[in-house]
N, C-alpha and C positions, 0 to 999 in steps of 0.2 A: 503494501498500500504505499502510496505517496503523499507524504504531508508537507505543509508549506508551513516553516515554522520562523518567527522573528530571530534575525541576526543579534545576540546580543549586544554587539557593538555599533552596528548600523540602523540597527532595527529594519532592515529588509526581509521580504521573507524569502528563505533558501529552502529548495525544494530535498527534502530526506525520504529515503525508503523506510518505513518501520514494517518489521514482520512480528509476527507472535504466534506462539505456540501453547497451550495450555491445556491440563488436563484436571479435571474436579471430582472427587466422591459428593455427591449431591444427596443430601437425606434432609428431612422435616423434624427427626426426631433428635431433642438434645441428647437421650443415652446414646443412640448410635453415634450422633458427631464425636462424643465425648472419647466413646471407644475405638473409633477410626484417625482421631487425634493421636490415641495413645499408641496405637500399633504401626503409626505413619513414620516411615523412614525418609531418609533423604532421598529424592528422587522421584517419590511417590504423591500421585495427584494430592492437592489440596484439598481440603474439607468443607464444602460450605452449607452450612445451615440457612434450609429457606424457611422463612417462619412466615410466609405467607400462604397463600393458597396457591399461586402461581410464582414461577421461575422466568424473569424476563433474561434473557438469554444476551439482549443487547445489553445490557447493566453491565453484565461479566466480561462482555467483550470492549466494552468503552472502558473499563477499568484496566484490562490489561493495556489497552491500546497505553491509554495516559501511563501505564508505569514503564514503557518500553521506549518512549518519547526521549531524546538526548538531552540531557540538561544547557549542550553547548552546541551549537552547529556549526560556530566558524571559531579556529582559532585567531591568538593575535598576528600571527602572521599572514594567514591565508584571508583575510576578510578587505577586497580589493576598498571598500569605503571606511574603513577604519577610522576614527577622528585620530588628531594628534592627540598625544600625551602633553596635557597642559597644568600645572602647578600655580598657575596666579601669577603676580607679581615676582622677579626673583631679585634674592636680596644681594644686598652688597657684599663683597667677602669680609669686609671687618665685621657687620652685623652678623654676619652666621658664625664669625668665630668667636663672638661671645658669649655663646653659649647661652640655654635656658636661665639660668640663676644669676646673670649678668647684672640685672634691677638691683639685685640681694645687696648688691656689692655697697650699696649708698647705706647700709644698717651698719656697718664696721668705719670706725675712726682709721686716723692716720696710723695708730698704735697697732690696727690690727683686734683689738678689743672689740666685742659688738657692744653695739647702745640699743636704748630705746627706739622702737619706731616714734617719729612725731606723731603726736597727738591731734586731731584736727579741732581747729576753733581754739586753740593758744597761743 
């Protein structure tokens, strides 16, 4: 099945093939569902408990298809419309070299001793 999935970089739709294969053990009995689940081994069909009078196979198929959809359809390299990375205003080298705690230097006096921060209104 061909799906058109939006690219996470440029939002343009990208055609991807999705195929799904599934097996279920279907039961309407909670007791039987518990017994099937208990004896289930890896690779065995999943157990589906139907709590209504009718099973809607379209819902099962839809759920399985959604689970098979890729989370990303383009990589950083292969998206021709990927926007350029931008990080806002470039910092001057001197500003960048100061580090995150440079503003705290005003709280030290010339001797290197800590001093109290100024109190507003005094």
